[in-house]
Each structure stands twice: as structure tokens, then as C-alpha cells.
N, C-alpha and C positions, 0 to 999 in steps of 0.2 A: 861391711854389710851383715855379717855373721852376728856381730854383737847387737845390731839393731833388731834382728829376727829373734835372738835369744831374749833380749829385754822385752820385746813385744810379747813373746810367748809367756814370759813370767807375768807381765801385766794382765794378759788374757786369763791366766790361771787364778790370779787374785780377783779379777773381775767376775769370773764365773762363780767362784766361791762366795764373794760378797753378794752377788745377785741371788744365788741359792739360799743364803742365810736370810737376806732381806725378804725374799718371797715366803719363807717359812715363818718369819716374824709377822708379816702382813696377814698371812693365813690365820695364825694363832690369835692375833688381835681381832681379825674379823670374826672369828668364832666366838670370842669373848663378847663382842658387841651383839651378835646374833643370839647369844644365850638369853638375852632379855626379850626375845620376840618368839613367836610361835612358828617361825619358818626354819627350815634346814638350810645348810650351806648351798646344796644343789638348787633349792627353791630360790634362794637369793640370787644365784647366778642366772637362772631363768628369768626372774623378775627383772634383773638388770638388763638382760638382752632385750626384753620387750619394752622396758623403759627407754632404752637408747635407740632402738631400731623399729619400734612400733609392732603392730600386729604381724604375726607370722604363723605358719602352719606348724603342726607338731613336727613334721619332717624337717622343716627348716630349723626349728628349735633343737631337735635331736642332733643335726649336723653341726650346728654351732657349739653345742655343748659336749660333743663327742660321746653321746649316749646312744644306747639302743632305743629304737622307736617305742618299744613296750615300756621301757624304763621311763621315757619322757612322758608317755601317756599316763602312767601311774602318778608321776610328779604333777602333772597338769590336773588330774583328777583331785588330788589332795588340795592343790591350790584353789581350785574351783569350789570345792567344799568349804573352804575357809574364806570364800568371797574375795580373793585376791585377783583372780582372772575369770573370764567367762569365754566359752566357745561361741564363735559367731559365724554363721554361714556367709560365705562370699556372695555379695549381691550379683556379680557377673557370672559366677559358676557356682550353683548351689551344692555341688559335689564337694567343693572346697570348704574346709572348716578352718578358720583362723582363731588364734588365741589372742584375746583382747585383755589388756591390763585395766583392772577396775581401780576406782579411786582409793580403796583401802590398800591395794598393792602398790599403788604409786606413793601413798603416804608412807608405807613401810620402807620402801626403797629410798625415798628421800631422807627419812630419819636415819637410816643405817648409813647412808653415804655421808650425811652431815656429821655423824659421829666418827666415821672414819677420817674425815677431813680435819676434825678437831684433834684427833690422835696425831695425825701427820703434822699439823701445825705445832703441836707440842714437841714433837721429835725435832723439828728443824728450828725451834726457837732461838738457839744460839748461833745459827748461821747468820753471817752479816748479809746485807742486801746484795752485794756482789756475788758472794758464794751461792746464795739462793737463785739468783738470776742465772748464773753459769750452770748450776746443777739442773735447773728447770729446762734450760736450752739444750743441754746435752742429753737429758733424759728423753726429751721430745725427739731429738735427732736419733737416738738409739731406737726408740718406738717406731719411727718412720722407716729406719733400715730394716728393722725386724719384721715389719708389715709387708715389705716387698715380696713379690712371688719369685 
């Protein structure tokens, strides 16, 4: 049993290191792609949240991005100025203001995500179909496990 735990710990050490390096490479590649656009990495993250989850309040966006409310407000101000998003009063409760993704914001996010997918497709071009299928399945399983509370 000790050998299994030791081997498992060694695998965990390698996995953590590989995931850390992969995350850094993805971040670096993402920034290269974003350099061709007028948005910052935090604006990309905000647009992505809105794209995937729909309209939300600045408070909701702040919590999801782990940013201070004031920082998120500034971020939204700049994105609104660039016509990527707009503030919309909630029809049911006029006190509530939601951030709505505009067509230009959606276009930018779709283009950036397409370029990220192209990059990933190039990275895995030498994987055989079985490797790619297994990798995708295990990555999805890891995501599910990490998403549990």
C-alpha cells in the first residue's frame, strides 16, 4: 500500500507541475491573441462570463472574477465606452442594473475563442484519435471533479 501512495504522490507532483505550466502557456498564448484587440485580459474574462452566462450585475461579475466592486465598475465603464457592453435596468426591479453584452463584444469574444481553438488544434495535431478522445474525456472528468463544492 505504501508503494501505491508514494507512486500516487509522485504522479500528483508531476500533474500539478504540468497543469501549472500548461496554465501559464495558455495565459501567454491568450495574451498574444488579445494583443491584436483593444481589450485587456480582465476585459476578456468579463466578456467571457457575460457571453457564457448572460446578463449579470456588477456585483455578480465582481464575485465571479474575484475583483473588488470598484475595479469591476471601472472595467465595465471602459467596456461600455468601447461599445462592448451596456448597462440595462432590470424591468422587474428598476434599482437593479445588469451588464448586457453587445454585438461588438460578442464578435470580439467569438473571434478570440476561435483563435484559441485554432491554437489548441495545432497543439494536438500529432495526437491520434484515441489519445485525443481519452485526453478530452479525462480533462472533462477533472473539470467536473474540480467544480464540485
